[in-house]
C-alpha positions as CSV (number, residue, x, y, z in Angstrom):
1,X,89.2,-120.8,-105.9
2,X,90.8,-117.6,-106.9
3,X,90.9,-115.0,-104.1
4,X,90.6,-111.3,-105.1
5,X,92.0,-108.4,-103.1
6,X,90.7,-104.9,-104.0
7,X,92.7,-101.7,-103.6
8,X,92.2,-98.2,-104.8
9,X,94.5,-98.7,-107.8
10,X,94.3,-102.3,-108.8
11,X,92.8,-105.7,-108.3
12,X,95.2,-108.4,-107.0
13,X,94.1,-112.0,-107.6
14,X,95.7,-115.1,-106.0
15,X,94.9,-118.5,-107.5
16,X,95.9,-121.3,-105.1
17,X,95.4,-124.0,-107.8
18,X,98.1,-122.5,-109.9
19,X,100.8,-122.4,-107.2
20,X,99.4,-119.1,-105.7
21,X,100.2,-117.2,-108.8
22,X,99.5,-113.5,-108.3
23,X,97.8,-111.4,-111.0
24,X,97.6,-107.6,-110.7
25,X,94.8,-106.1,-112.8
26,X,94.7,-102.3,-113.3
27,X,91.7,-100.5,-111.9
28,X,89.2,-99.9,-114.6
29,X,88.1,-96.2,-114.6
30,X,85.3,-96.9,-117.1
31,X,83.3,-99.0,-114.5
32,X,80.4,-97.2,-112.9
33,X,81.2,-95.8,-109.5
34,X,84.9,-96.3,-109.7
35,X,86.2,-92.8,-110.7
36,X,84.6,-89.4,-110.0
37,X,85.7,-86.8,-112.6
38,X,85.2,-83.1,-111.7
39,X,85.6,-80.2,-114.1
40,X,86.3,-76.6,-113.2
41,X,84.6,-74.6,-114.7
42,X,81.7,-76.5,-116.2
43,X,80.5,-73.8,-118.5
44,X,82.0,-71.2,-120.9
45,X,80.9,-68.6,-123.4
46,X,82.1,-68.9,-127.0
47,X,85.0,-66.7,-128.0
48,X,86.6,-68.7,-130.8
49,X,89.3,-70.2,-128.5
50,X,89.8,-73.8,-127.3
51,X,88.3,-74.4,-123.8
52,X,90.1,-76.8,-121.5
53,X,88.7,-76.9,-117.9
54,X,90.8,-78.2,-115.1
55,X,90.2,-81.9,-114.4
56,X,90.2,-83.7,-111.0
57,X,89.9,-87.4,-110.8
58,X,89.2,-89.2,-107.5
59,X,88.7,-92.8,-106.5
60,X,87.3,-92.7,-103.0
61,X,89.3,-90.1,-101.1
62,X,92.3,-90.6,-103.3
63,X,93.1,-87.9,-105.9
64,X,94.8,-89.3,-109.0
65,X,97.8,-87.6,-110.7
66,X,97.4,-86.4,-114.2
67,X,100.0,-87.9,-116.7
68,X,101.0,-90.4,-114.0
69,X,97.7,-92.2,-113.4
70,X,95.7,-90.8,-116.4
71,X,95.8,-88.7,-119.5
72,X,93.2,-86.1,-120.6
73,X,91.8,-85.4,-124.1
74,X,89.0,-83.0,-125.2
75,X,86.4,-83.2,-127.9
76,X,84.3,-80.4,-129.5
77,X,85.7,-77.8,-127.1
78,X,85.8,-74.7,-129.3
79,X,82.4,-74.1,-130.8
80,X,79.1,-73.5,-128.8
81,X,77.5,-76.7,-127.6
82,X,78.4,-79.7,-125.4
83,X,82.1,-80.6,-125.1
84,X,83.6,-83.8,-123.7
85,X,86.6,-84.5,-121.5
86,X,88.0,-88.0,-121.7
87,X,90.1,-89.4,-118.9
88,X,92.1,-92.5,-119.9
89,X,93.8,-94.5,-117.2
90,X,97.5,-95.5,-117.4
91,X,99.9,-97.7,-115.5
92,X,97.9,-98.9,-112.5
93,X,94.7,-97.7,-114.2
94,X,92.9,-98.6,-117.4
95,X,89.7,-97.7,-119.2
96,X,88.2,-94.3,-119.9
97,X,85.8,-92.1,-117.9
98,X,84.2,-89.1,-119.5
99,X,82.5,-85.8,-118.4
100,X,80.9,-83.0,-120.3
101,X,80.8,-79.2,-120.1
102,X,78.9,-76.5,-122.1
103,X,80.0,-73.6,-124.3
104,X,77.2,-71.1,-124.6
105,X,76.6,-68.9,-127.6
106,X,78.1,-65.4,-127.4
107,X,76.0,-62.2,-127.5
108,X,77.4,-59.9,-130.2
109,X,78.5,-56.5,-129.2
110,X,77.2,-54.0,-131.7
111,X,78.1,-50.7,-130.0
112,X,75.7,-47.8,-131.0
113,X,73.1,-48.6,-133.7
114,X,71.9,-45.6,-135.7
115,X,70.6,-44.6,-139.1
116,X,73.2,-44.6,-141.8
117,X,74.5,-41.1,-142.7
118,X,72.2,-39.4,-145.2
119,X,69.2,-41.7,-144.7
120,X,65.8,-40.1,-144.9
121,X,62.7,-42.1,-144.0
122,X,59.3,-41.3,-145.5
123,X,55.9,-42.7,-144.8
124,X,56.2,-44.9,-147.9
125,X,59.6,-46.3,-146.9
126,X,59.7,-50.0,-146.1
127,X,61.2,-50.4,-142.6
128,X,63.3,-53.4,-143.7
129,X,64.9,-51.2,-146.4
130,X,66.2,-48.5,-144.0
131,X,70.0,-48.4,-143.8
132,X,71.4,-48.9,-140.3
133,X,75.0,-48.7,-139.0
134,X,76.7,-49.9,-135.9
135,X,80.0,-48.7,-134.2
136,X,81.2,-52.3,-133.5
137,X,81.4,-54.5,-136.6
138,X,83.5,-57.3,-135.1
139,X,80.8,-59.9,-135.7
140,X,79.5,-60.3,-139.3
141,X,75.7,-60.3,-139.8
142,X,72.6,-58.5,-141.0
143,X,71.1,-55.5,-139.2
144,X,67.6,-54.5,-140.1
145,X,64.5,-52.8,-138.8
146,X,61.9,-55.4,-138.0
147,X,59.0,-53.3,-136.7
148,X,56.8,-51.4,-137.2
149,X,55.4,-53.0,-140.3
150,X,55.2,-49.6,-142.1
151,X,55.4,-45.9,-141.5
152,X,52.1,-45.0,-143.0
153,X,50.5,-42.0,-141.2
154,X,53.6,-41.4,-139.1
155,X,55.0,-38.5,-141.1
156,X,56.5,-35.8,-138.9
157,X,56.9,-38.2,-136.0
158,X,59.8,-39.8,-134.3
159,X,58.9,-43.5,-134.4
160,X,60.2,-46.1,-131.9
161,X,61.4,-49.0,-134.0
162,X,62.9,-52.4,-133.3
163,X,66.1,-53.5,-135.0
164,X,67.3,-57.1,-135.2
165,X,70.8,-58.2,-135.7
166,X,71.1,-61.7,-137.2
167,X,74.7,-63.1,-137.0
168,X,76.2,-64.9,-140.0
169,X,77.5,-67.5,-137.6
170,X,74.2,-68.5,-135.9
171,X,75.8,-71.6,-134.4
172,X,78.0,-69.6,-132.1
173,X,76.3,-66.2,-131.7
174,X,72.9,-65.2,-130.4
175,X,70.4,-63.0,-132.4
176,X,70.3,-59.5,-130.8
177,X,67.4,-57.0,-130.8
178,X,67.2,-53.3,-129.7
179,X,65.2,-50.1,-130.3
180,X,66.0,-46.9,-132.2
181,X,64.0,-43.7,-132.7
182,X,63.5,-43.0,-136.4
183,X,62.3,-39.6,-137.6
184,X,59.8,-40.0,-140.4
185,X,59.7,-37.1,-142.9
186,X,56.3,-36.0,-144.2
187,X,56.4,-35.2,-147.9
188,X,55.7,-31.5,-148.3
189,X,53.7,-30.0,-151.2
190,X,55.7,-27.3,-152.9
191,X,52.8,-25.7,-154.7
192,X,49.3,-26.3,-155.7
193,X,48.0,-25.1,-159.1
194,X,44.4,-24.0,-158.9
195,X,42.3,-23.4,-162.0
196,X,38.8,-22.1,-162.3
197,X,36.3,-22.5,-165.0
198,X,35.9,-19.3,-167.0
């Protein structure tokens, strides 16, 4: 019968029936429990650039050498979501082992949010129609007041309102909310004409 000898990097087989021919089989990294792939770091935040964490591959206590024992490729490693690292064996190693890491959505930086210059808010103004501005416009998106539902009865008051920024690229950026104080102007009555019956 064929006799198998296991080492860290290959399987050596001796078949006495064939004149003790020796067959060396590369170690298969794809087999469960053979290779331990470690990534550093294992998580990122989206910034539009390619992410390539450092890769360490070990079999037992032996650390393999990149480009000598294996090569590395990356998949889906730019946008937010789950990215994959593929380790493919070479020379004394064969097969492919994979590990994943995450890219989290980024939180847009808006700077200071305020009413657009010249904006006047009345009781009849629809909050969603109020013009807002921000000092940081790096990330495209829509900025609107989302509460209160209306300004009815709030004339002459500074009303605490919630604004919501919805990014154009919702796949890679989080929606952001904040608060702003909005002065509501009460319409003044310039004059009242009073008539009396003769």
